[in-house]
N, C-alpha and C positions, 0 to 999 in steps of 0.2 A: 518294410520301407526304411531306407537309410536316412541319415540326417540331411544329405543333399537333396533327396527327393522331398522331404518334409519342408525344407526351406523353399524349394521351388514352388511347391503347392501353396505355401503361405504367401509368397510373392504374387503368384497368379491370382489368388483370391483377392488379395488387397488391391491389386491393380484393376481387376474387373470391377470391384466395388466402387472405386473412385471414378472409373470411366463411366459408370451408369449415371443417368440424370437423377439428381435429387437423392443423394446417399441417405439411407435411413438413419436417423439418430437412434442411439442405442436402444432406447425404450420409450420413445414418445408416441404421440398419436400419429401413426404412419399409414393408416388404412385409406384405401381409395373410397370414394363415395359409394361404390357398389358393395363394399364389405359391410355386412350388417352387424358390426360390433363397434362400440364406442368405449373409450376408456378415459378415466380422469387423469389429471397430472400425476406423474409418478412421485412416489414417496419412498426414499431409500429404506430397505429393510434394516431392522435393528438386530444386531447379533453381538454376542460377547466374544466371538472368535472370528476375526476378520480373515484369518488364514484359510477358512473353510468355505468361503462364500462362492467359490467356483468349482467345488468338487462334485463329481457325478459318479454314481455307482450303477452299473447295469444289473438288472435282475431279469432272469428268464424263467418265468413261472409256468410257461405253457409250451407252445410248439417251438421247434428248432428253426433256425434260419438256413434255408437251402443253399444260399450263396454266401460264401465267406467274403468275397470281394464286396458284396453289398454291405455287409456288416462293417467291413474295414472302411469303406467310403463314409458310412455314417459316423464312425468314430473319428475319422479325420476331419470331417466337417465340424463336429462338435469341439474338437481340439482347437481348430483354427478360431472358433468362436470364443475361446478362452476357458473351456471346461477342462479340468483334469479328470480324465475318465479312468475309473478303476473297475476291477472284476471283468476285464475284457474277455476272459476265457469263456464266460457265460454265453457269449454270442456265437461261439463255434462248437459248443458241446452238443452231443446227440446221444440219446438212449431211446431205442424204439421210435415212437413218434414224438418224443418230448425233447426239450433242450437240456438233457441230462436226467439222471435218476431223480426220484422224489427227494432224496436226501440232499443231492446237489442243488436242486432248484430251491428247496426250502432254505438252504444255507445262505443263498444270496441275500435273504432278508433276515434270517435268524442270527447271522453273524453280526449284523447291526443291532438287533434287539438285545443280544447278549453282551454287547460292548466289546466284542473281540476285534472289531474293525472300527475305524473312526466313522462317526455319523456324517454322511455326505449332505451337501445342500440339495442335491437332486438324486432321486431314485428313478431311473429311466427304464421302463419296461421294454423288453426286446420285441415281442410280438404277441399276438393272440393265438388262437387255435383251440387247444383243449389241454387240460392238465392242472390248472391252478387249484381246482377243488381238492386234488389229491394231497396238496401240501398244507392245507389249512390247519390240520391238527399238529403240524410240525413247527409252527412258528408261534412265539409268544407275542401276540398282537398287542397286549396291554403294555409290555415293555417297549415294543417297537414304536407304538404311538407316543409314549412318554418321551422317548429319545428324539423322535421327529419334532415334537412340539418344542422341546428345548432348543433344538438347532434351527427350527423354522424350515424343515425339509419339505420339498415339493416332490410328490410321487406322481408320475405320468403314466397313463395307460387307458385302454378301453378294450372292448371285445371280451375275451376270456379273462383278462386282467381285472374285470369287474369283481370276480370272486375275492381277489386280494383287497380291492378297494372297499368292498362291503365288510369283510372281516376286520379291516383296519378301523372302519367307522364303528362297527358294532362292539368290538372289544377293546379297541385302542382309543376311541373317541377322537380320532384324527381324520381330517379331511384329506382329499387328494385332488388330482386334476384329470378330467377327461381331456385328452390331448394326444399329440403325435407320439409315436414310439420309435425306437432306434431303427429297427429293421424295416418296419412298415412304412414310415414316412421319411426319416432322415437318411435312409439308405437308398431311396429311389434315385434312378439316374437323373430325373428331372423332378425336383420337389415342387409341390404346389405353393405358389406365391401367396395365395389366400391363407392357406394353413400356416405357413411360416410366419407371416406377418401377425396373424392372430396369436400364435404361440409367443412371439416376442412381446407384443403389446400386453396380452392378458396375463402373462406370467410375471410381469414386472410391476404392474399397477395394483395398488391395494383396493381399488374400487372400480369395477368394470360393469358394462351394460351390454346386453345382447338384444337386439331389436329384430323382430320378425314381422315383416310387412304383410304376409299372407293373411287373407281375410279369415276370421274365426267366427264361431257361432255364439260366442259368449262375451259378456262384459265381466271381467274378472279383476279382483284385487285380493292378493294373498301374500302372506309373509311367513317365512319359516325356513327350516333346513331343506335345501334342495339336494336330493340324493338319488341313487339308482344306477343305471347303466344298461348293460346288455340284458334283454328280456329272457333269453334262454338261461342265462346264469342266475338271474333273479328268481325265476320260477323253480330252478333246481335247488336253491338254498332255502326255500320255504320250510319252516319248522326246525331249521338248524340253528345252533348258537352263533352262526356267522351272519345271520340276517338281522340288520339293524331294526330296532323297534322305534320307528319315527312316527310320532303323532303330530297331526297338523302340519305336515311337511308338504313339499312339492316334489312329486316323484317324476324323474326323467327316465325315459325308456327308449331304446333303439334296438334294432336287430337287422338281419340280412338273410336273404335266401329262404324265407319261410312263406308258405301259402297262407292266405287269410285265416282259414280255420285253425291252423296251428298257432298263429299269433293270438287268436281269440282264446284258444284252449289254455295257453300260458297265462293270459290276462285273467281268465276265469280262476286259475289256481291262485293268483294273487288276490282276487276278489274273495274267494271262498275262505281264504286264510285270514281275512279281515284287513289286509294291508291297504288295499285301494280305498276302502271306506274311511280310513283314518287320515287320508290326505286331503289337503285343501284344493289341489289341482294335480292333474296328470299331464305331463308335457311329452309329446312323442317326437322323436328325432326322425331322421331319414331312414326308412326301411327298405329303400331300393327295390320297390315292387316291380317296376319296369314291366316286363311281359309276363310276370308270374300271375297265374290264374288258378282259382279253385278248380280242381279236376272234376268235381261233381256238379258244380254250378258256377259258371264263369261270371254270373251276375253278382255273386257274393264276393264283394271286393273289400279292400282295406278300409274304404270309407264305411262299408256296412259294419265292419268290426268296431270302428270308432263310434258309430251311432249306437250300436248295441251296448257297448261298455259304458257310454255316457248315460244312457237310459237306466242301466242296471245299477250303476254305482251312485248316481245322483251327484257326481263330481265332475266339474268342467274338464273336458279332454281337449287340449290344445295340440296343434300339429305343426309340422314343418320347421321344427327347431333345427338349425344348421349343424347337425352333428350325426355321425353314423359311419358306416363302412363306405365312405365316399372320399373322393380326392380332396375336396375343399371342405374343411371342418373348422369350427371355432374351438378354441381352448377355453375351458371354464372349470371352476371348482365344483367338486362333489362333496357334500357333507358340510358345506359352508352356509352361512346365513344368506338368504336371498329374498327379494321382494318382486312380485309379479303384478303387472297392471296392464289393462287394455290400453291401446293407443287410439288416437282420433281417426286413424286410417283404417280401423277395423282389425289391426294386428295386435301384437302384445310386445312387452319389453320385460326383461328380467335383469335386475340389478343385483350384483354380488358384492359381499364384503366379508371381512374377518377370515382371512386365509393367508398363508405365507407367500412371500414374493421373492423374486430374484433381485439382486442388486446389480443394476446395469453398469454401474461404474467400474466393476471388476471384470466385465465381460466385453466381448466384441460381437454382439449378437447380429449386427448388421451384415456380417459376413455370411450368415445363413441364407440371406435372400437369394433366390435362384438367379444365376447369371445367364447371359445369352447362350443358346445351345452349343455354339462352337467352343466357348470358354468352358462350359460345364462338361462337355465331352472330353476336353483336354484334361480337366481335373480328374474326371472319372478314369481316364486312361492311365494317369499317374499311379493310381492305386489298383489298377488291373481290372476295372469294371468296363465292359464294352460300352462305348458311348451311345450305341443305338439299342441298348437292352430295353426290352419292354416287359414290365412286371407281369407275371401270370395272374390269373384271377384269384388264385389262392393267396399269393403274397399281397395282392391289393386288398383283399377282403380280410385277411388274417383271422379267419374263423376255422 
């Protein structure tokens, strides 16, 4: 893309933003009543290096991005929003089924850990898939965590990126964010407004709350470290040095495309290892069960699994937290302090604090809000992405 095209894209984005009713303030309370997250007034992040507050480095620890135009669209959106995006070659690498060789994918993070590249304000995962486990021994997680704490770095990801997030918490004592990724969300032809607004609100505010109205079977009050992520990855890391040893925590779990018995088998692995019994509560995200049925007994459902594990662990199991391999997902910290309590309507609320945040004053995050389809299609066309492109199930699910 030449300078003229970049300028034209910036002009179109700005014009569309101002044309929309009620332009989003950079990081205020912008959610519609239907969005189940609330946030406190923003507090600017404190940093000793004001020149680094808008830097973003891509890391691709798992699968590759099939569409280069989709990755380019994501980078352009983030650039218009004020981020200086580095390591862009990671978004177009490919080796076998991975986004580069093990050494290349590990270097995305190890170069930061070793101090060979500046520590960015944001480490943005490319997508999920498989492969992150292969690079865990190749990264110094203790050094990476220390450098991220000093800079107040936010790392975003989910799905297979859970392996990176668990290793970072276990060995680097550093939290991260369950949230949108470059290829998976920011590169969509039409981004989710729900997801985008939650990303903006919840990555800028130092204290956020996520409220779930769905009726639960428990009256719960718990406080501790909220951690976890993708169930397949969690169960695969049991017994390894990359599994955090969290006692008295709140364990969050999500997955996709699994039959009920497989979900239970992985939960049984966590139970038999002692992990589930050490938690105060277990919070389940969206597993996208849909039409998935147990092939041997269709009456054995996801709810059967929930009841079995609650009875077995004697730990409250809460459901329907708004995150998973779904279009509309909240952004929230993993490995940060959280408090959970039941609400008067039978649901529950989780309050988060003690995590790094973005400084909205150096960014133009409102430009990320999806524009009307005609405008969005024109913007996509500028960077070569078909305006009517529909993501495949693989790119949507990123597993």
